[in-house]
Backbone bond lengths (Angstrom), bond angles and torsions (degrees), N, CA, C in turn:
res aa  C-N    CA-C-N  psi(-1)  N-CA   C-N-CA  omega(-1)  CA-C   N-CA-C  phi
1 X - - - 1.453 - - 1.511 112.33 -
2 X 1.340 115.22 135.51 1.447 120.07 -176.72 1.513 111.57 -71.08
3 X 1.330 117.79 131.49 1.452 119.75 175.61 1.486 111.84 -88.41
4 X 1.318 116.55 110.76 1.463 123.95 -176.17 1.486 111.33 -94.06
5 X 1.357 117.26 162.84 1.388 124.31 173.70 1.503 113.68 -55.83
6 X 1.384 114.33 -34.81 1.419 117.37 -174.68 1.607 109.31 -73.95
7 X 1.320 116.68 -31.15 1.455 121.31 175.64 1.488 110.61 -65.31
8 X 1.316 114.34 -46.19 1.518 119.96 -179.26 1.577 107.31 -61.35
9 X 1.289 117.66 -44.58 1.449 122.96 -178.18 1.517 110.57 -62.01
10 X 1.318 117.72 -44.63 1.461 125.41 177.26 1.520 113.22 -59.13
11 X 1.409 113.29 -44.88 1.425 118.35 178.61 1.481 114.28 -67.17
12 X 1.337 115.25 -36.43 1.502 117.33 176.36 1.528 109.97 -67.91
13 X 1.346 118.51 -38.57 1.464 120.54 179.15 1.490 113.78 -62.49
14 X 1.339 114.72 -35.76 1.424 120.18 -178.32 1.461 117.47 -84.09
15 X 1.316 119.07 -18.13 1.472 125.45 -175.75 1.498 115.97 -121.46
16 X 1.371 117.91 -24.60 1.514 120.73 -175.27 1.528 111.22 77.35
17 X 1.310 121.71 0.18 1.463 123.23 -179.94 1.530 107.32 -70.11
18 X 1.325 111.94 164.32 1.558 120.08 -179.21 1.557 110.08 -67.15
19 X 1.325 114.74 157.37 1.490 118.11 -176.48 1.546 111.52 -64.32
20 X 1.389 114.34 -40.37 1.480 117.03 179.15 1.467 113.91 -66.05
21 X 1.368 115.99 -39.96 1.442 120.98 177.54 1.533 109.09 -62.63
22 X 1.302 120.27 -41.09 1.431 125.58 -179.88 1.576 109.48 -61.09
23 X 1.305 114.12 -50.37 1.465 119.89 178.53 1.511 112.69 -57.51
24 X 1.354 118.68 -50.45 1.422 122.39 179.73 1.482 113.31 -59.77
25 X 1.311 116.39 -42.30 1.471 117.48 -178.67 1.510 111.58 -68.51
26 X 1.353 117.97 -42.40 1.424 123.51 178.27 1.547 109.51 -57.42
27 X 1.309 119.09 -39.21 1.456 121.99 -178.84 1.538 106.90 -72.17
28 X 1.282 116.67 -33.70 1.498 122.69 -178.66 1.514 109.63 -66.82
29 X 1.331 119.69 -38.17 1.501 123.05 -174.12 1.578 109.40 -105.75
30 X 1.288 114.16 16.34 1.522 120.78 178.53 1.545 113.32 54.45
31 X 1.307 115.12 39.84 1.489 119.92 171.85 1.585 117.95 83.38
32 X 1.406 113.16 3.66 1.487 117.10 176.82 1.512 108.35 -71.78
33 X 1.328 121.95 116.60 1.370 129.82 -175.42 1.516 106.51 -63.15
34 X 1.296 119.09 -57.17 1.554 122.21 -174.53 1.502 112.26 -58.70
35 X 1.370 114.09 -38.65 1.518 115.94 179.02 1.497 106.56 -70.67
36 X 1.286 117.81 -35.96 1.496 118.44 -175.55 1.570 111.35 -66.19
37 X 1.374 112.45 -36.43 1.535 114.84 178.39 1.534 107.47 -69.87
38 X 1.293 119.37 -42.89 1.482 120.22 179.34 1.569 109.96 -61.71
39 X 1.318 118.02 -40.91 1.464 120.34 -177.33 1.511 110.99 -66.41
40 X 1.351 117.10 -38.55 1.411 122.08 179.48 1.634 108.94 -68.67
41 X 1.264 118.33 -37.37 1.436 123.08 172.64 1.496 112.49 -60.46
42 X 1.365 115.38 -48.22 1.399 123.90 177.98 1.542 114.74 -53.57
43 X 1.378 109.11 -39.65 1.488 115.71 -178.38 1.488 111.58 -90.56
44 X 1.341 117.97 3.11 1.443 120.25 177.55 1.464 117.07 72.87
45 X 1.408 114.16 21.50 1.470 118.64 -175.02 1.573 110.74 -102.92
46 X 1.317 118.45 -11.80 1.467 120.45 -177.38 1.517 110.03 -86.90
47 X 1.337 118.48 92.61 1.482 119.83 -176.22 1.479 114.01 -66.79
48 X 1.351 114.39 -39.55 1.474 115.10 -176.07 1.517 112.79 -88.54
49 X 1.340 117.99 -39.17 1.459 123.41 -179.34 1.511 113.55 -57.20
50 X 1.299 115.15 -40.53 1.490 115.70 -176.48 1.552 109.95 -79.43
51 X 1.307 119.21 -4.18 1.507 120.36 174.91 1.573 111.41 -103.40
52 X 1.324 111.80 -6.97 1.488 115.97 -172.53 1.555 110.25 -67.57
53 X 1.365 120.09 -27.40 1.471 120.88 -176.37 1.567 111.00 -82.27
54 X 1.297 116.62 -12.16 1.450 117.99 -178.04 1.557 113.39 -76.81
55 X 1.343 114.98 141.15 1.402 124.29 -175.39 1.533 111.03 -62.53
56 X 1.388 115.88 125.14 1.459 122.03 176.19 1.546 107.72 -121.55
57 X 1.308 115.54 95.84 1.435 122.22 -175.48 1.503 113.65 -119.72
58 X 1.311 116.83 -3.09 1.481 120.26 171.18 1.504 105.81 -95.41
59 X 1.440 114.63 -168.24 1.478 117.12 -177.91 1.499 115.24 128.85
60 X 1.330 114.23 -158.56 1.447 116.54 -179.22 1.564 111.58 -139.94
61 X 1.260 115.57 151.58 1.510 124.41 166.13 1.512 104.70 -105.51
62 X 1.266 117.10 136.99 1.486 123.66 178.72 1.649 103.72 -133.92
63 X 1.366 112.71 140.79 1.439 118.99 172.11 1.556 108.68 -123.47
64 X 1.240 113.25 152.27 1.486 120.45 174.92 1.506 111.93 -140.09
65 X 1.362 111.57 127.13 1.562 119.32 -176.26 1.530 106.71 -113.24
66 X 1.318 116.14 132.84 1.481 116.99 172.63 1.481 114.43 -63.27
67 X 1.257 123.53 151.30 1.445 127.96 -175.43 1.526 112.79 -53.46
68 X 1.296 120.17 -33.77 1.469 120.85 176.85 1.497 113.37 -92.26
69 X 1.362 117.19 0.70 1.477 123.02 176.51 1.516 113.02 77.47
70 X 1.274 117.38 1.38 1.586 117.98 -173.29 1.572 110.14 -83.28
71 X 1.299 119.02 -11.23 1.409 120.91 179.68 1.550 108.84 -137.42
72 X 1.326 116.78 152.81 1.471 120.01 -179.68 1.476 109.61 -159.67
73 X 1.344 114.10 161.93 1.451 119.46 175.80 1.558 110.36 -148.25
74 X 1.297 114.94 155.54 1.471 119.46 178.31 1.588 106.00 -141.13
75 X 1.303 116.08 146.08 1.443 119.30 -175.50 1.571 107.83 -148.87
76 X 1.332 117.43 150.60 1.429 125.35 174.95 1.494 109.59 -127.29
77 X 1.371 114.83 122.50 1.513 118.79 174.54 1.469 107.35 -123.75
78 X 1.358 113.48 129.58 1.494 119.58 -172.88 1.503 112.02 -105.53
79 X 1.324 116.15 149.03 1.482 124.48 174.48 1.571 105.52 -127.42
80 X 1.371 112.51 171.57 1.401 115.40 179.40 1.550 112.76 -81.54
81 X 1.276 118.28 -24.44 1.460 121.49 -174.99 1.604 110.50 -132.17
82 X 1.289 115.19 152.45 1.476 120.36 173.67 1.509 111.59 -67.12
83 X 1.297 113.69 -27.86 1.477 122.67 179.53 1.602 106.30 -58.47
84 X 1.252 118.16 -47.27 1.507 120.64 179.79 1.519 112.22 -70.45
85 X 1.320 111.26 -36.04 1.580 115.83 178.18 1.483 111.35 -59.99
86 X 1.380 115.91 -25.88 1.434 119.01 -179.86 1.543 112.87 -92.18
87 X 1.233 116.63 -3.36 1.463 123.24 -179.63 1.582 111.92 -69.39
88 X 1.285 116.46 128.53 1.506 115.42 -172.02 1.496 114.96 -63.01
89 X 1.371 115.32 -29.35 1.460 115.65 176.61 1.524 114.21 -68.58
90 X 1.401 112.94 -32.00 1.456 120.48 176.54 1.568 108.20 -70.43
91 X 1.311 117.50 -42.18 1.514 119.89 176.96 1.448 109.88 -61.81
92 X 1.349 119.28 -45.49 1.478 122.62 -178.90 1.522 111.14 -58.63
93 X 1.321 115.28 -42.31 1.453 120.89 178.72 1.474 114.46 -60.80
94 X 1.333 114.04 -46.12 1.517 117.55 178.31 1.423 109.99 -71.10
95 X 1.307 121.80 -35.03 1.483 121.26 176.34 1.547 111.19 -60.00
96 X 1.371 115.31 -43.56 1.447 121.71 -179.55 1.513 109.31 -60.54
97 X 1.395 117.08 -44.05 1.428 117.06 -179.23 1.497 114.51 -67.54
98 X 1.386 114.69 -31.54 1.490 117.08 -179.60 1.512 107.94 -68.37
99 X 1.327 121.34 -33.72 1.481 121.88 176.62 1.516 110.13 -65.41
100 X 1.328 114.11 -33.53 1.510 114.96 -178.89 1.511 110.57 -71.22
101 X 1.351 118.68 -28.84 1.418 119.50 -178.09 1.559 115.02 -63.95
102 X 1.315 115.52 -26.72 1.470 119.69 -174.10 1.538 111.19 -68.10
103 X 1.324 117.02 -35.33 1.452 119.85 -174.94 1.536 113.24 -110.51
104 X 1.306 114.64 5.39 1.478 115.63 -175.45 1.536 110.20 -74.69
105 X 1.389 112.95 148.86 1.526 115.88 179.21 1.480 108.13 -106.74
106 X 1.311 120.04 8.82 1.465 123.27 176.92 1.477 113.61 -102.32
107 X 1.301 118.44 153.26 1.509 124.04 177.61 1.517 111.61 -122.95
108 X 1.349 116.93 -11.33 1.504 120.98 177.91 1.485 109.94 -90.59
109 X 1.317 116.48 135.66 1.423 119.91 179.25 1.456 115.19 -60.04
110 X 1.358 118.17 -41.10 1.414 118.34 -179.35 1.543 111.34 -63.81
111 X 1.283 118.91 -35.83 1.448 124.18 177.13 1.561 110.78 -68.02
112 X 1.290 117.81 -35.69 1.430 124.20 175.05 1.449 109.40 -64.69
113 X 1.389 121.70 -45.61 1.435 127.51 178.57 1.547 113.15 -60.96
114 X 1.327 112.06 -27.84 1.476 119.07 -177.43 1.571 111.28 -83.16
115 X 1.312 117.84 -8.20 1.488 118.09 -176.08 1.533 109.87 -74.80
116 X 1.366 116.78 155.91 1.472 122.47 179.61 1.586 107.59 -65.76
117 X 1.321 109.75 138.03 1.460 116.48 -179.06 1.556 114.60 -98.94
118 X 1.301 113.09 -55.03 1.505 122.31 -178.19 1.507 116.28 -132.54
119 X 1.323 116.88 17.03 1.470 122.08 -178.92 1.445 112.09 90.06
120 X 1.412 121.07 -14.23 1.393 124.98 -175.47 1.500 110.03 -116.79
121 X 1.389 116.60 -35.08 1.419 123.61 -172.43 1.551 109.86 -129.73
122 X 1.335 114.46 156.98 1.500 118.51 166.82 1.485 108.92 -80.90
123 X 1.273 116.53 171.57 1.483 124.06 173.74 1.487 110.34 -55.88
124 X 1.343 117.45 -45.06 1.474 123.96 -179.60 1.515 111.73 -64.40
125 X 1.337 115.90 -37.83 1.512 116.04 177.08 1.450 110.61 -70.55
126 X 1.348 118.91 -42.54 1.437 122.69 176.95 1.466 110.90 -54.71
127 X 1.444 115.09 -46.82 1.481 119.66 -179.37 1.541 111.08 -61.81
128 X 1.312 117.91 -37.60 1.477 119.69 -177.86 1.460 107.74 -67.93
129 X 1.369 120.11 -43.94 1.435 121.67 178.94 1.442 113.24 -61.37
130 X 1.375 114.33 -36.16 1.496 120.45 -175.65 1.506 108.80 -71.57
131 X 1.340 120.06 -36.71 1.415 123.01 176.53 1.491 112.46 -63.13
132 X 1.366 116.33 -41.31 1.479 120.79 176.79 1.520 111.42 -63.61
133 X 1.349 112.86 -34.79 1.515 113.91 -177.35 1.467 114.92 -81.13
134 X 1.405 115.70 -40.48 1.441 118.42 -174.35 1.653 107.66 -79.16
135 X 1.313 116.96 -31.39 1.489 120.09 -178.61 1.473 114.77 87.72
136 X 1.347 116.83 12.67 1.515 120.89 173.54 1.464 112.92 -127.88
137 X 1.402 113.19 158.85 1.445 114.42 174.26 1.568 108.54 -73.05
138 X 1.296 116.24 134.90 1.423 124.62 -178.77 1.556 107.84 -129.01
139 X 1.299 117.59 132.86 1.393 117.71 -170.76 1.598 110.29 -135.53
140 X 1.271 116.87 123.05 1.529 121.74 173.97 1.588 102.93 -78.72
141 X 1.334 117.69 102.12 1.395 118.18 -166.41 1.597 112.83 -86.96
142 X 1.316 115.38 -43.02 1.474 118.37 -177.23 1.510 110.67 -162.58
143 X 1.319 117.90 160.07 1.429 123.73 173.84 1.496 110.67 -156.00
144 X 1.304 117.37 161.08 1.469 121.10 173.55 1.553 106.94 -144.37
145 X 1.389 114.39 156.06 1.415 122.09 -179.57 1.540 107.04 -129.97
146 X 1.294 117.99 137.40 1.436 124.29 -176.26 1.498 112.55 -124.94
147 X 1.331 116.18 131.84 1.499 117.97 173.47 1.548 110.08 -165.17
148 X 1.397 114.40 51.49 1.459 118.83 178.21 1.485 107.28 -73.66
149 X 1.407 116.76 133.80 1.441 120.21 176.93 1.571 113.05 -56.39
150 X 1.341 114.86 145.30 1.354 120.51 178.58 1.509 118.01 73.49
151 X 1.346 114.25 11.64 1.485 121.94 -174.72 1.409 109.34 -119.00
152 X 1.349 116.80 134.22 1.595 123.04 171.74 1.569 104.75 -106.62
153 X 1.395 110.53 135.09 1.459 115.12 -177.45 1.566 108.36 -108.89
154 X 1.295 112.59 140.32 1.471 123.37 176.07 1.421 108.90 -124.37
155 X 1.400 117.78 143.46 1.495 120.86 178.74 1.472 112.99 -126.88
156 X 1.323 112.49 160.40 1.443 118.95 177.29 1.489 111.48 -148.35
157 X 1.339 118.09 130.74 1.514 121.27 178.52 1.527 106.56 -113.98
158 X 1.332 112.82 137.24 1.452 120.22 -176.46 1.564 106.21 -123.26
159 X 1.365 110.27 141.56 1.532 117.43 175.21 1.496 111.13 64.05
160 X 1.328 117.33 40.48 1.480 122.04 173.88 1.522 110.36 62.70
161 X 1.291 114.95 26.38 1.539 117.50 177.23 1.526 113.30 108.11
162 X 1.250 121.53 13.42 1.423 123.26 178.27 1.644 112.87 -78.76
163 X 1.427 109.43 -29.19 1.469 117.49 175.37 1.461 106.73 -139.18
164 X 1.362 115.48 133.95 1.448 122.53 179.12 1.572 110.14 -130.26
165 X 1.319 112.97 136.49 1.457 117.76 -176.61 1.608 110.51 -129.08
166 X 1.259 116.76 138.34 1.474 120.71 172.34 1.525 103.91 -125.74
167 X 1.339 114.78 128.06 1.453 122.21 179.61 1.563 107.52 -117.80
168 X 1.323 115.03 138.07 1.480 119.79 179.29 1.463 110.95 -107.98
169 X 1.382 118.26 126.23 1.447 123.73 -175.58 1.484 107.14 -117.12
170 X 1.362 116.06 119.21 1.450 124.57 174.68 1.548 107.35 -76.06
171 X 1.326 125.37 112.99 1.375 127.67 -177.76 1.512 113.87 -166.89
172 X 1.316 114.50 160.72 1.427 116.89 171.44 1.546 113.37 -100.34
173 X 1.267 114.36 6.87 1.425 124.06 176.82 1.541 108.36 -75.48
174 X 1.378 115.37 158.58 1.411 118.75 176.42 1.533 113.53 -81.14
175 X 1.327 120.22 164.73 1.433 124.36 176.50 1.510 110.36 -56.32
176 X 1.299 114.28 -41.50 1.564 119.17 178.20 1.453 112.12 -59.43
177 X 1.380 118.45 -38.72 1.490 121.01 -177.99 1.573 112.80 -74.13
178 X 1.284 116.40 -33.59 1.410 117.14 -170.77 1.618 112.71 -104.48
179 X 1.373 115.76 -5.35 1.435 114.23 178.94 1.544 116.08 -60.69
180 X 1.364 120.09 -36.79 1.417 115.88 176.89 1.575 117.18 -58.38
181 X 1.335 112.24 -47.54 1.468 113.98 -179.78 1.519 109.67 -72.96
182 X 1.397 119.52 -29.32 1.432 120.53 176.10 1.481 113.27 -65.45
183 X 1.340 117.69 -35.05 1.409 121.97 172.15 1.504 117.14 -61.77
184 X 1.461 111.70 -41.44 1.358 119.59 178.62 1.485 111.69 -60.82
185 X 1.375 116.53 -45.72 1.443 122.54 -179.67 1.532 113.55 -67.59
186 X 1.383 111.64 -38.44 1.494 115.41 178.04 1.525 110.09 -65.06
187 X 1.305 119.14 -37.74 1.460 122.43 177.95 1.501 110.60 -64.75
188 X 1.301 114.91 -38.60 1.495 122.42 178.40 1.548 108.51 -58.96
189 X 1.382 115.62 -49.93 1.395 119.72 179.06 1.536 114.93 -61.21
190 X 1.373 114.00 -40.86 1.448 119.04 178.10 1.576 109.26 -63.87
191 X 1.296 117.59 -38.47 1.509 116.76 -177.07 1.479 111.37 -81.86
192 X 1.312 119.99 -41.43 1.562 122.25 -168.16 1.455 111.72 -99.38
193 X 1.297 116.59 -17.49 1.522 121.62 177.59 1.557 112.43 51.94
194 X 1.339 120.57 56.51 1.436 119.18 178.14 1.512 116.15 -67.66
195 X 1.188 118.55 147.83 1.487 124.88 -178.20 1.526 112.17 -81.83
196 X 1.299 117.70 -36.99 1.501 122.12 -178.21 1.557 109.97 -129.86
197 X 1.284 114.89 164.75 1.438 119.11 174.64 1.518 114.22 -78.40
198 X 1.379 117.95 -45.46 1.409 126.28 173.60 1.492 110.51 -150.82
199 X 1.318 117.54 175.78 1.473 118.71 179.50 1.477 117.52 -60.19
200 X 1.373 114.18 -28.78 1.497 117.99 177.94 1.539 112.88 -63.12
201 X 1.384 116.96 -24.69 1.417 117.85 179.93 1.438 116.02 -97.26
202 X 1.410 120.25 9.11 1.385 124.41 -178.19 1.497 110.57 -71.03
203 X 1.238 119.48 136.76 1.448 124.31 -178.30 1.571 105.08 -75.20
204 X 1.412 114.02 124.43 1.496 114.99 179.82 1.465 115.79 -58.34
205 X 1.392 116.84 -31.67 1.477 119.12 172.82 1.509 113.96 -58.75
206 X 1.358 116.16 -34.13 1.441 120.49 179.84 1.519 108.69 -68.87
207 X 1.389 117.23 -41.79 1.413 119.35 177.20 1.519 112.66 -59.97
208 X 1.297 117.12 -46.50 1.451 117.87 179.96 1.507 115.86 -63.01
209 X 1.420 114.06 -39.43 1.419 118.11 175.95 1.548 113.07 -64.40
210 X 1.303 118.22 -38.34 1.482 120.47 -176.89 1.579 105.52 -74.43
211 X 1.368 121.45 -36.48 1.327 121.24 177.64 1.546 113.33 -59.84
212 X 1.307 114.36 -45.10 1.504 118.45 178.22 1.507 113.72 -60.75
213 X 1.386 112.97 -40.85 1.486 117.61 176.31 1.497 111.12 -60.42
214 X 1.396 115.38 -48.73 1.473 119.55 -176.00 1.504 112.54 -67.41
215 X 1.322 118.81 -34.94 1.446 125.96 177.87 1.603 107.22 -56.86
216 X 1.377 113.55 -54.19 1.476 120.10 -177.36 1.558 108.81 -61.82
217 X 1.338 116.67 -41.56 1.457 117.51 178.68 1.464 109.43 -57.47
218 X 1.379 118.08 -50.41 1.397 120.05 -175.51 1.569 113.16 -61.14
219 X 1.341 115.53 -41.85 1.397 120.29 179.39 1.555 113.10 -67.36
220 X 1.353 114.68 -33.51 1.485 119.46 177.86 1.517 109.09 -73.85
221 X 1.319 119.71 -19.61 1.395 123.22 175.84 1.554 112.85 -83.74
222 X 1.305 113.75 -1.93 1.466 117.85 178.37 1.517 112.63 87.30
223 X 1.297 119.07 12.01 1.543 117.24 -178.03 1.521 108.38 -74.05
224 X 1.382 116.29 141.98 1.412 121.67 178.42 1.558 111.58 -57.33
225 X 1.256 118.64 140.43 1.512 125.36 -175.71 1.472 110.01 -59.20
226 X 1.407 117.66 -39.12 1.460 118.95 -173.66 1.508 114.33 -68.92
227 X 1.419 117.92 -17.89 1.488 116.66 176.92 1.509 112.04 -107.63
228 X 1.345 116.98 -0.43 1.412 120.14 -174.95 1.563 112.67 -60.99
229 X 1.404 113.46 -43.12 1.513 116.70 -178.50 1.521 112.95 -60.09
230 X 1.402 115.87 -45.01 1.461 116.27 178.92 1.527 113.21 -66.21
231 X 1.322 114.17 -38.06 1.429 118.98 177.63 1.561 113.76 -63.81
232 X 1.312 116.18 -41.29 1.430 123.43 178.96 1.544 110.47 -64.29
233 X 1.316 117.97 -40.16 1.469 119.37 -179.83 1.540 108.72 -64.74
234 X 1.322 118.24 -39.14 1.472 121.12 177.76 1.522 110.23 -64.69
235 X 1.274 117.15 -44.36 1.522 117.53 178.14 1.547 112.30 -63.07
236 X 1.405 113.85 -40.38 1.432 116.35 -178.45 1.507 110.90 -67.44
237 X 1.310 117.89 -38.47 1.494 118.88 174.06 1.460 114.73 -55.95
238 X 1.439 113.00 -42.93 1.495 118.43 177.90 1.536 113.50 -63.60
239 X 1.398 112.83 -39.57 1.495 115.72 177.81 1.434 112.94 -67.29
240 X 1.337 121.77 -35.37 1.449 125.44 -178.43 1.600 106.93 -67.06
241 X 1.280 117.65 -33.24 1.505 119.10 174.70 1.520 111.23 -58.91
242 X 1.370 113.45 -33.32 1.450 115.33 -179.66 1.508 116.72 -85.64
243 X 1.389 115.66 -21.44 1.421 116.04 -175.70 1.609 111.95 -106.22
244 X 1.196 116.66 -5.57 1.486 122.88 177.34 1.545 112.00 -101.43
245 X 1.252 117.73 118.31 1.447 122.23 -173.27 1.526 113.73 -47.30
246 X 1.284 116.06 -54.07 1.490 121.27 -169.08 1.541 109.15 -71.85
247 X 1.335 118.91 -19.25 1.475 123.75 179.63 1.595 111.81 -88.24
248 X 1.377 116.12 -16.08 1.406 120.69 -175.66 1.546 110.14 -70.32
249 X 1.338 115.21 152.72 1.524 119.41 172.02 1.488 105.35 -68.86
250 X 1.361 113.38 138.70 1.459 117.03 179.60 1.500 109.39 -73.42
251 X 1.385 113.85 129.71 1.486 117.61 -172.54 1.578 112.34 -65.66
252 X 1.282 116.95 -22.08 1.522 113.48 179.93 1.509 110.52 -94.34
253 X 1.262 119.91 -9.13 1.494 123.63 171.93 1.495 110.77 -152.36
254 X 1.240 118.87 101.17 1.414 127.33 -172.20 1.595 110.53 -69.79
255 X 1.260 118.65 -11.78 1.427 122.67 173.59 1.579 115.38 -75.05
256 X 1.355 114.24 -13.73 1.433 121.66 -175.77 1.493 108.38 -117.91
257 X 1.396 117.08 153.13 1.365 122.46 167.90 1.537 104.84 -88.15
258 X 1.343 115.20 166.40 1.497 120.17 176.49 1.545 107.50 -62.97
259 X 1.274 118.97 -38.24 1.529 123.23 178.62 1.519 108.33 -58.60
260 X 1.332 115.01 -48.36 1.488 117.48 -176.95 1.503 112.86 -65.54
261 X 1.264 114.12 -38.15 1.553 118.60 176.26 1.472 110.06 -66.64
262 X 1.331 120.37 -40.29 1.458 124.20 176.18 1.513 111.76 -60.34
263 X 1.369 114.82 -49.23 1.471 119.12 178.75 1.513 113.89 -63.11
264 X 1.271 119.38 -36.31 1.484 123.29 177.38 1.557 108.02 -65.22
265 X 1.361 118.93 -42.61 1.461 119.32 178.39 1.523 112.51 -67.74
266 X 1.304 115.94 -36.58 1.473 119.33 -179.04 1.559 109.18 -65.80
267 X 1.336 113.90 -41.00 1.493 114.94 175.07 1.456 115.13 -62.27
268 X 1.379 116.86 -35.36 1.415 121.05 -179.51 1.581 108.95 -68.62
269 X 1.349 117.59 -40.06 1.417 122.29 176.85 1.500 112.96 -69.42
270 X 1.334 116.20 -30.73 1.454 121.30 -177.19 1.568 113.73 82.23
271 X 1.299 113.72 25.36 1.454 120.19 -177.79 1.562 110.45 -148.46
272 X 1.223 118.98 144.73 1.452 126.88 179.94 1.539 109.67 -64.50
273 X 1.276 115.31 130.85 1.483 117.86 175.48 1.538 106.89 -133.84
274 X 1.329 117.06 130.48 1.412 125.06 -176.08 1.569 111.14 -135.38
275 X 1.291 114.54 131.18 1.520 118.29 178.86 1.564 106.12 -80.33
276 X 1.277 115.48 123.96 1.468 122.28 -176.83 1.499 112.52 -124.70
277 X 1.329 116.35 -0.95 1.468 118.49 177.87 1.509 111.87 -167.98
278 X 1.341 117.36 142.81 1.518 121.97 176.10 1.499 106.58 -145.52
279 X 1.300 114.25 138.64 1.461 119.51 176.14 1.521 107.23 -140.32
280 X 1.307 112.65 126.59 1.586 118.39 -178.18 1.493 106.67 -126.57
281 X 1.358 113.32 124.57 1.458 123.55 169.84 1.512 112.36 -109.47
282 X 1.331 114.73 130.52 1.478 117.74 174.13 1.538 107.01 -122.41
283 X 1.359 117.27 130.54 1.370 123.42 -174.18 1.555 112.50 -53.61
284 X 1.276 116.89 123.51 1.454 119.40 174.69 1.490 115.85 81.08
285 X 1.309 120.95 -0.71 1.443 122.01 -174.64 1.568 107.95 -61.04
286 X 1.292 117.41 133.21 1.469 123.61 -178.39 1.439 116.61 81.44
287 X 1.412 116.56 -6.61 1.523 116.32 176.78 1.516 108.47 -96.67
288 X 1.347 112.86 133.34 1.442 119.53 178.44 1.496 108.19 -71.30
289 X 1.321 116.23 111.47 1.506 117.99 175.36 1.484 116.22 -78.56
290 X 1.252 117.92 142.63 1.463 119.88 176.67 1.516 111.33 -88.69
291 X 1.271 116.20 123.84 1.454 122.92 -177.78 1.500 110.79 -88.04
292 X 1.314 118.87 119.32 1.545 120.85 -177.79 1.506 107.52 -134.07
293 X 1.352 110.05 148.51 1.467 116.98 174.69 1.522 108.64 -83.93
294 X 1.362 119.04 121.20 1.368 122.55 -170.93 1.550 108.52 -66.81
295 X 1.360 118.92 -39.47 1.422 119.08 -179.52 1.566 110.82 -61.60
296 X 1.376 112.46 -44.21 1.481 116.01 177.04 1.525 113.83 -59.48
297 X 1.345 116.70 -39.32 1.435 122.29 -178.38 1.543 108.98 -64.70
298 X 1.310 118.56 -42.17 1.482 123.19 179.45 1.542 109.18 -65.97
299 X 1.388 115.67 -39.96 1.473 118.73 177.23 1.493 114.78 -59.53
300 X 1.391 110.62 -45.60 1.463 121.56 176.65 1.615 109.79 -53.33
301 X 1.281 113.36 -48.88 1.481 117.90 -175.77 1.559 110.92 -68.50
302 X 1.371 115.56 -37.28 1.410 118.98 -178.31 1.531 112.05 -67.43
303 X 1.353 111.26 -30.52 1.513 118.66 -177.47 1.497 112.32 -84.66
304 X 1.317 116.38 -14.58 1.528 116.94 -175.69 1.519 111.22 -83.60
C-alpha cells in the first residue's frame, strides 16, 4: 500500500510522533494504521497514543455567551491531574475552544476536533501536540452549542470551572434585563442539579420506573396493598418537587419556589420570562476516577 502524506499526517495527529518516524513505520507495516500505532508504541515513539488509555477525570468546564445573549456554548476538557487543569496554557486552550463553540455549526465531537484551531493545525492536531508537551492524557470530552430563536442564554461557572451551567430563557427582554434572574437560576441548577425544568417535561419512563421502586419500597415496609397506590403518588409528588427546577425551593430564599422567584422577576422587568433549556456540566461526572496514594506514587517515581 502506498504511504501518502495524508496517512503520515493522520498518524502524527493520533500519536504525536515525529513526521519521519511516522513515515518510516507506515512503510514498515505497509500503511496499516493500527499496526503503525502499535509499532510506534512498542518503540516508545508514540507520545500521545501511549497516554490515551490513562484516566483523565480532572479538567475544566468553560462557557461562552454571545454579547447579545442569543448564542452560547459550553465545553468540558479533561486532564489527568488538577495540577494541569490549573496550568495557564491548559486554561488558555480550553478558553479558546469555548469561544469556538459559540459560532460552530457542528454538533459532532469528531467534526469539532477537525475544525481549524490556529490557521496551521486542527483542534485534534493541537490537542495531540499539547499532550506531547504537557505529558498527560488530555481529552476534549463534550460540548454543546445553543442558538434557539427567541431565547436569551445566561451562564454560570462554579468552583473556577468545576461546574458550568447554561440556562435558556424564552423572552422578549434583553440580555441585560434577564441576566440577574438568569444567574440566579443557573446557580440553582449548579447547586441542586435538577433533572427536569417542570413536571410537563418529565420523561414518562422515569415516572414509571420511580413508581415501581416506590411501590416495592412501600410493600417492603409492610404497608397494606390497598393504600400503597395513594401513598406512592404522594411520595412521587414530593420527589418531583425536588427533581424539577421550577418546583424546587429557591436556594437564596427558601420561602419561595424557583417558579415564584422567576415570576416576581418577570413582573419587575415587565416582560414574560420562561425557562426553556438548561445544561449542566460537572468535571469528571460519570468517569471512574483512579484512587492513588500520592506518597506511594512519589516513592514509585523516585525509585524508578
